[in-house]
LOKOLMAR-31562 format. One record per residue (C-alpha): residue number from 1; residue in one letter; z negated, x, y. Coordinates in steps of 0.1 Angstrom, whole numbers. Layout:
BEGIN
- NUM  A  Z  X  Y
...
***
This chain:
BEGIN
- 1  X  576  815  608
- 2  X  576  801  573
- 3  X  580  825  546
- 4  X  602  818  515
- 5  X  593  831  480
- 6  X  623  840  461
- 7  X  624  846  424
- 8  X  647  873  407
- 9  X  680  860  397
- 10  X  682  853  361
- 11  X  715  857  344
- 12  X  723  831  321
- 13  X  752  850  306
- 14  X  749  878  283
- 15  X  769  912  286
- 16  X  802  912  262
- 17  X  826  941  258
- 18  X  859  943  244
- 19  X  870  973  223
- 20  X  906  978  212
- 21  X  910  1000  182
- 22  X  943  1018  175
- 23  X  958  1025  141
- 24  X  946  1060  146
- 25  X  910  1048  149
- 26  X  908  1058  186
- 27  X  887  1033  204
- 28  X  899  1021  238
- 29  X  870  1010  260
- 30  X  882  1011  298
- 31  X  909  991  314
- 32  X  928  1019  327
- 33  X  932  1033  290
- 34  X  939  998  276
- 35  X  968  993  303
- 36  X  988  1024  288
- 37  X  987  1007  254
- 38  X  985  970  263
- 39  X  1021  963  246
- 40  X  1006  972  211
- 41  X  981  942  216
- 42  X  1008  916  227
- 43  X  999  895  196
- 44  X  965  888  213
- 45  X  962  853  228
- 46  X  945  860  264
- 47  X  934  825  266
- 48  X  914  827  232
- 49  X  902  860  242
- 50  X  887  847  274
- 51  X  873  817  257
- 52  X  856  841  231
- 53  X  842  861  258
- 54  X  826  830  275
- 55  X  813  817  242
- 56  X  796  852  234
- 57  X  781  855  268
- 58  X  762  823  260
- 59  X  750  837  226
- 60  X  741  870  240
- 61  X  703  877  247
- 62  X  691  896  277
- 63  X  690  935  270
- 64  X  716  930  241
- 65  X  753  931  241
- 66  X  781  914  221
- 67  X  814  929  213
- 68  X  850  916  206
- 69  X  866  944  185
- 70  X  904  941  185
- 71  X  922  961  158
- 72  X  958  971  162
- 73  X  960  976  123
- 74  X  961  941  106
- 75  X  959  922  139
- 76  X  923  914  135
- 77  X  895  904  158
- 78  X  859  907  150
- 79  X  829  896  168
- 80  X  795  913  169
- 81  X  767  893  186
- 82  X  735  905  200
- 83  X  739  942  189
- 84  X  718  971  202
- 85  X  732  991  233
- 86  X  740  1020  212
- 87  X  761  999  186
- 88  X  796  1017  180
- 89  X  822  994  161
- 90  X  838  1009  130
- 91  X  873  1023  136
- 92  X  887  1004  107
- 93  X  880  969  97
***
């Protein structure tokens, strides 16, 4: 019987998180919590968001994380690329 040597799977994509920040400064990280307030972010183009996530995945290094931070106040979207795992976005842009 022949043995096959396998190598570990190397991810070609980095980890990207989306964070929604309410006018009050509260940060929404989970899908469950986001679904409760989704209508407050109806101005966000979902196709644009998906495109940005895919773009950031390519730019994000192993063991790092990138963030798309979406602010309710001012309808702003900020990108933070290759941040440390402990990074916390500011509650106000």
